[in-house]
N, C-alpha and C positions, 0 to 999 in steps of 0.2 A: 502494499501501500503506502503509497506518494507520502510524505513526510507534511502536515500542513504547519503554517508557522501564522504565528501572532505578534504582533509587537504594539503593545500602549506607550503612550506618553503620558504623565499625569503630572499638572500644573497644577497652584495651590492648594497642595497636599501639604497636613502637618506632619510631622515626624511619627506621631503615634496613629494616623489614620494609614501612614506607608505601614507599619509593622506590620497594622491588623488587614491589609490589604494584600499583603503577601505572608501572611499566616493563612487567611480563608484562600490563596491560591492552593498551598500544602494541603487545606484540608483536602478540596478539590482532587489537588493531584491524588492523593491516597484515597477515594472513594473511588475512583476511576480505576486503580491499580486490577482492583477485583476481573474486569473485565475484556482482561489482555490492552488499556491503553497506558504508554506510556508517557509520563507529560515529563518535562523538561523546565525546569525555571532558572531563570540568571537574573536576577537582579544585585543592585547594590546594596549591601545591606544584609541580605539574603538569612544567610548561613545565623548570624547573630540575631534577626528576631528571632527565628526559627527555634534558634535555644532558646531563648528569652519564655518565649512562649508557648512550652511545650513543657516547660519545666515541669517534675510534678514536687512538689513539698511534704515531705513526711517528717510528724512532731514527734520527736524525739523525747525519752523524759528526761534530758537535761533543757529542752526547749517549755517543757509545760512550765504555767506556775507550779509554784510550790504550795499554794493555798495556806500562808500563814502573813 
């Protein structure tokens, strides 16, 4: 199948909106993968935004308030 390309040029977007947009594209990428669609995303700050937006924080005993 022929490779398809999409190019987006975004103006007037804040840093938070940009990272949220990249996270949304990453969710689309993950959702379409089971159907055999491989999506490659390249953007400025992509790795950092995905790392920041997909972190899971575990509360450990040392992080919990002591209650005293």
